[in-house]
Every structure is written in structure tokens, then in C-alpha cells.
N, C-alpha and C positions, 0 to 999 in steps of 0.2 A: 756859501759860494754861489756864483752865478751860473756855472756850467750845470747842465741837466743831463745826467746819464739815463740810459734806458731803465725802465722799471725792473727788468730782469737783472741787469748789472747791479743796481742799487741793493737788491736782495741777496746777492751772492757774496760769500766771504772772500777777502783778499788773500788767496792762498794758491799754492801750486800742488799738483798731484803727488810729486815726490820732493823730498828734501835731498838735494844732491850731496855727494860726499865732499864736494868743495866747500859747501856751506858748513858742514860739520867740521871740516879741517880748520876753517876760519874760527869757529867757535872754540875748538880745542887748542888753537894756535900751534898746530903741528900737522904734518902730512902723514897719511896712513901708510903703514909699512906693507900692508896687504890690502888691495882693493878688489875684494871678491864678494861684492854685494849687489851690483847693478846689472848683472847678466850681460856684461860686456864680454868680449873675447880678449883676454889678456895676451893671447897668442898673436894678436895683431893681424893686419892684412897680408895678403900674399906679396911676394917680391914683385911680381908682375904689376900688381895694383899700385904698389909704392912707386915703382919706376914711372908708371903712366901718370900718376898724380904729380910727381916731381917735375916731369916734362911739361906739364900743363901750367905750372906756377907762373912762368913768365908771360903767359897769355891771359892772366886773370884780369887784365884791363878790358877784356872783351866780356860781354854778357854770354851766358850759356845759351845753347840752342833751346829756345822756349818749347819746342816740340819734343825734346829728348829723343830725337829720331833714331840715332844709332843705338842707344841703349834699349829703346822700346823694340827695335827690330831684333836685337840679340835676345831679348827676353821672350819675344813671341816665338822665335826659333827654339829656345830652350823648352818652352811649354807646349809646343805644337799648336800655337794659337795664331790668330791674325794680328797684325800690327794694331788694328782697331780694338782688340780685346785687352790692351795693356794701358794702364795709367801709371806714370812715375811721379813721385812727389817727395817732399822733405821728410822722409821717414814715415813709418806707419802713423805716427802721431799726427803729422801734417795731413795725411790722407784721411784720417778719421775726422778731422775738423771739417774738411771739404765734404765728406760723405754725410755727416750730420747736417751740415748746412743745406745740402741738396734735399733732405727728406724731413727734417724735424722743425716744426714751427711751435710757437707757444701753445702748450696744452696737449701736444701729441704724446702718445704713450710709447715707451721704449722699454724692452726687457733685457736684462743681463743677469749674470751670476753675482750674488753678494760676495764681495771680496775679490772679484776679478779685476782686470786692468783698470785702474782709476782714471786714466787719461780719457778713456771713452766717456765715462760718466761726466767728467769735467766739460767735455764738448757738449754733451746733451743738455746739461744744466745751463750752459752758456747760451743756448738757443731757446731756453724756456721749456724744454721737454720734461715729461714726467717719467721718472725712473722707477721701474718695478724690478725688485731683486729677488732671485730665487737662491736658496742656500745650496752649498755644495752637498753632494751625497757621497759618503765614503771618500772624501777629498777629490772627487771628480765633479765636473760640471754635470748637472742633472738634466739631461736633454729632454726627458719626458715631462718633467715639471716645467721646464722652460717653455716647451711647446704649449702646455696647458695654460700657462700664464699669458702667452701671446694671444691665444684664442679668447681667454677671459677678458683681456684688456683691449682687444683689437689693436694691438701694437703695430706701429709702422715699421719698427726695426727690432731685430734681435741680434745681440752680440754674443758670439761664442768664440773662445780661443782654444786651439787644439794643435799641439800640446798647450795646456793652459799655464798661465802665470797667475798666481804665485806657487802652485803646487807641483807643476811639471808633469801632471798626470795626463793621460790621453784617452779619448773616447775612440772606439773602433771605427774603421772606415764605414762599416755597415750601418752603425748607429747614426753617423753623420748623414749618410745617404738616405736613411729612413726619415730623419728629421727634415731634410729638404723636400722629400716626396710629400710629407704631411703638412708642411708649412703653408699657411694661407698665401695665395698668390700676391696679395696686396702687402705682405710683410717682407721686408728685405732682410736677408741673413748676411751679416758681416762676419765672415769666418776668418779670424785672425790666426794665421799660420806662421807667426814669426819664428817659431822653432822647427818648422817643417824640414829643414835641412838635416836635422838629427833623426828623422824617421826614414825608413826604407820605403821604396815606391809602393810596396804592397800594403803599407800601413796608411797610405793617403787615400782619401775618398776620390771616387771618379765622379766629376761634376761636369756635365756637358756645358759648353760655352754659350749655348743658346738659352740656358735657363736665366730668365730676366731678373729674378729676385735673389740672386746670390752674388756676392763679391768676395774673393779670396785676397787676403793681404799677406804680402811677403816683405822681407827686409834684407839689407846687407849689413845690419848691425850685429848679428849674432855670429853664425859660422864664418861669415866673410870678414869679420873683424873690423868693420868700418862704422862703428856707432857714431863717432864724431863727425863723419862725413854726411850723415843724414840722407840716406837713400832708401826709399821704400817703394813698393809698387803694388798695384792691384790688378787682379785678373777677373774680368766679368764680361757680360754681353756687350755688344757694340753700342747699343743705345745707352746703356748705363754709363759706359766709359766716355761716350761722347758728351754727356751732360757735365762731366767734370770741367770741361773747357769753359763752362759758363761761370764758374766760381773760383777756379784755382788761381794761384799766383803763377803766372806764366814764366816769370823769371825767378822762381823760387829756388831752382837748382843752381849749383855752382859748376863751372867747367871742371874743376878738380874732382868733385864728387862723381860727375858723369864719367870722367876718364877712368877713375879708380874702379867703379862698378863694372864698366865695360871690360876692363882688363881682367877683373876677378872671374868673370864668367868663362874666361878662356883658360882657367887654371883648376881643372877638376881634381888633379892630384893633391893640390893644396887643401881643398875642402875635405877630401878623404883623410888626409893627415890630421886636420883639425878635429874631425869627428872621433878619430882614434885617441887623440890627446885628451879630449873632453871625457871620453869614456874612462880612460885610465885615472884621470883626476877625480872623477865622481866616485870611482871605486875606492880610492884612497880616503876621500872624505867620509864615505860610508863606513869604512873600517874604523876610522877615528870616532865616529858617532857611536857605533856599537861597542867599541872598547870602553866608552864612557857611559855605558848603560842607557843609551838613548836609542831611538828607533829612526828609521828613515822612510820617506814616502818614495816609492819607486818612480823614477823620473825619466822622461823621454826628452828632456831639454838640456841646456848647458849649465844647469844648477840643480841643487837637490834640497828638499825641505827636510830638516832634522827635527823630529818630534822630541822635545825635551821632557816629555812624559809628566808634565805638571800642567799648570794653567797658563793663561796669557801673561799674568803678572810675573810669574817666574821666568817665562821665555823672554820678556822684555828686559828683565834684570840680566839675564845671560847675554843678550844682545848689547846692552849698555856696557857691560864689563868687557866684552870683546872690543867695542869701540874704544874704550879707555886704554886698551892694550895695543891700539894701533891697527886692529883688524876690522875692516869695514865689511859688514854684512847687513842684511835686511830681514824683515819678518812680514808675514801676511797681516792684513788689516782686520779681517773679520774672524769671528768665533765660529767653530772651534779651530780653524786653521791657524789662528794666532797663538796656539800652543807650540808652534814651530818657529825656528829661525830658518832663513834661506841662504844657502852658501853657493856661490858661483864657482865653476871649475877654474882652477888657477895654475900658475907655474909651480914647479917643485918647491921653490922657496916660499911661495905663498902658503902652500899646504903645510909646510913645516912650521911656519909661524902660527897657523891655525891649530895645528896639533898641539903646540905648546900652550897656546892661550885658552883653548876650549875648556880643558879640565879646571883651569884657574877660574874661568868665568862661571862655570857650574858651581864650584865650591863657594865662591863669593856670593852668588845668587842664593845658594842654599842657606848661608849664614844670615843673609838679609831677610830671608823669607819669614 
């Protein structure tokens, strides 16, 4: 062909970080009965958010405010920050793309945890960066080894998620604060806090907004139940946030998404109810796992990793058998975390379906082993 792609793109596989449940449904030619694998909130958005989004539908002929002014103002008030400390974008995934574009050029070194959020890796590789991966330690992100790898490679960026995906484990606020204090000033820490709403305030690190080499990422996709609306935001120093305007899609947000997120921030009772529902659901999933002679990894997120107590081959068979029974779940990618399957908090009917399907999946996997 005559078209010439960049050398970076020519070397990359044509793939996506996640195979969506819709693709699996098309392959199976049926719709999942329980969708508890993508860490979405099956409980949905608040009524206030739904009403606000519905009200905005007739105005979708207009572009959204490219400055995201009202939403940024509300977020700055929520976090005790300045307007200039907030960046809004198309989910954390979109913001990660902009962030990597700001800092990573071909040959630059970046450090992350092996098996952590693959979309970050996808962006780094897309800009030609070199990824250095550090294994989990006891199913937690190993902050000490990550810091050592940063110093060893003179990395421009470090990615840490807390609570982390896919295990749901959390590093203490003190350990995160220590990491920041000891991080080289020329290394940017991207602290992905997508599940921060499920933590208490005393579990969250205190990070002054004038620290130039840290950005915290938050989302409306989890506790707020708006994954399909694609609303994420970052909190960082004024200079760092200002530079996003050089590369971001200024019309990337929709009016509907902006309205829903803004209304959600005004519904604290809804969020508390969701946190309670998630806790109850996770407790039920835990009981099911233990009843079937499996273990669970203590989680601070809206999902829980179930240790199938064998190897990754067995866990994959369990997952495949759940899929065939109409229960959508996922599993970690890296060893030894891929001895587990990962189940998202669900509605009562979802959990009942899982309770029925899980022992069947284990039994079939055991027979195939």
C-alpha cells in the first residue's frame, strides 16, 4: 500500500486493551444474564444525574463548553483546590492519553506494575515509550521496588493505582506520601484513584497541590455510575494542568456528560448509598467464594478478586465456564494474580446467578484440568 504509517504504529499489534462484553456477546450470539466483570456500577447514576442528563438531550445540537467551566468549578470546591488545579476529560483513559502525550517521546522510560491497568501501557507504547514493569508483592503494588526501578531507569513517569485494578488492594496513605517524598523531581507520578470514592478520607494520602510532579486521576465511572458518559478528571499543580490545553480535545466532552457529572456532585446521599450497596454485594460474593473452597483478596474497590486456589490455566477455565453460563466476569492478566477471577459488585439477581453458576464452573474446570 502507498500510505506510510509511523514506525511506532507499524510495530504495534492491532489490538485493544480490553475485549468488551459486547464483543463476547456477539461471539456467543447471546446477551449476558449478569454483567459483573467490567467494574461498572450496575446500580446506575443518581436520579439527579439522570434528570439533568435527560434535560440536556434537546440541547445536544450545541457543542459542550470547551472549558468545562461549571464542572471544574464544582470539582475545585469539592477538593478544596483552585479552578486551575483541575482538568476534565473523556474518562481517565482519555486523560491518560493526553498525559502520556505531554511527557513521553520515543525512547523515554516509564515504570508501572506488571498486570496493572493495561490502557496506560497502551498509551505509552503508542508514543514509543519503553515500559518497565515491577511485579506485585503479596497482591499489592510494590512501591519500594517501583521507586527503585524509577531511579534505575531514570523514568520520566511512574504509574500507580490506589486502590489498584485488578486486585482491589490498597497501599497506605503513609506509603504513598513516602513514595512522593522520595520520587525524583523529574519523574511524574500518575496516581490513578479511580476507586477513591470507596475509601474513607483518612485512607487517602495528603498531597499538596503545589507539588509539580504528581497528578491524581478520578472518575465518575465507578461510584457515580456513569461509565458510559466518559467523565474523568485530574488534580494537579497549576502549571501541569495548564499544559493539558496544548494537547487535549477541547470539544471532547458532551453536554449530557457535563450535566450528569455536575448533578452527581450535588447528591452525596446517593454516593453513600452506593458505597453501602457495594459493601453488601462484595460480602455476598465473598461468602460464595469461601463456600466453594476458594479464597478472596481483601478489596477496597467495587470488585473482588477470587483466588481459585490453582493456577492461571484453571482460573481461565473457570472464567470461560462462567461466560458460557451467561455470567460476565474478568481475570487479571499477569502471574501470579491470574490465579484469580475478578467479580464486580452486582444487583441481588446478578449475585444469585453467580452463586448458581460458580460451583458449576469450578466443577467443569476441574474435570477439564
